[in-house]
N, C-alpha and C positions, 0 to 999 in steps of 0.2 A: 810658239803657241798659236793655235788657230784663232781666227778672228772671232768666231762665235763664242769660243771659250773665254776669250778676253772680255767680251761684252757681258758675260754672265758672272764675272767676278764680283764679289762684294767689295765694299770700300776697304775693309780691313785686309782682305786677301790681296787686293791690288797694291796697298801700301807695303805689305810684306814682300811681295814680288818685286816691287820697285827697289826696295832696300837691298834685296839679294842681288839684283842686276847691277845696282850701283857699286856694291862691294866687289862683284866680279869685274866690273870695268876698272875699278881702282887697282885691283890685283893685276889686271892686264897691262895697265900703264906702268906698274912697277916692273913687270916682266919685259916690257919694251926697253926700258932703261937698262936692264940687266942683260939684254941681248938674247933672251931665251925664247922669244916668240918667233914662230915660223909662219903662222897664219895671221897676216895683218888685217884680214877681212873680219875677223872675229870682233874686234873693237867696234867697227862700224855697225855690225849686227846688234851688238849690245846696246849701243846708243839708239838705234832705230827701235829696238824692243821697248826701251824705257819711254821713248817718245810716244809710241803707240798706246802703251798702257795709260800714260798721262792724258792722252787725247780722249780715250774712252772714259776715263775717270771724270774729266771736266766737260764732256760733251753735253750731258743733260743740263748743266748750268748755263751753257752758252745758248741753248735752245729757248730759254725763257725770255 
């Protein structure tokens, strides 16, 4: 997701996106244990995406 688009998300949209990405990460971890994953980089990208959204979500609070 583009940086500008992430910054324009409402709080509710950000929380739903985080929930979706965390579910995808959980599924990815199950697939690793099952030996079905070919692209190990996908898990890293999911974690970074979650961190970026959380950073944008909490940035206004940190500026105060």
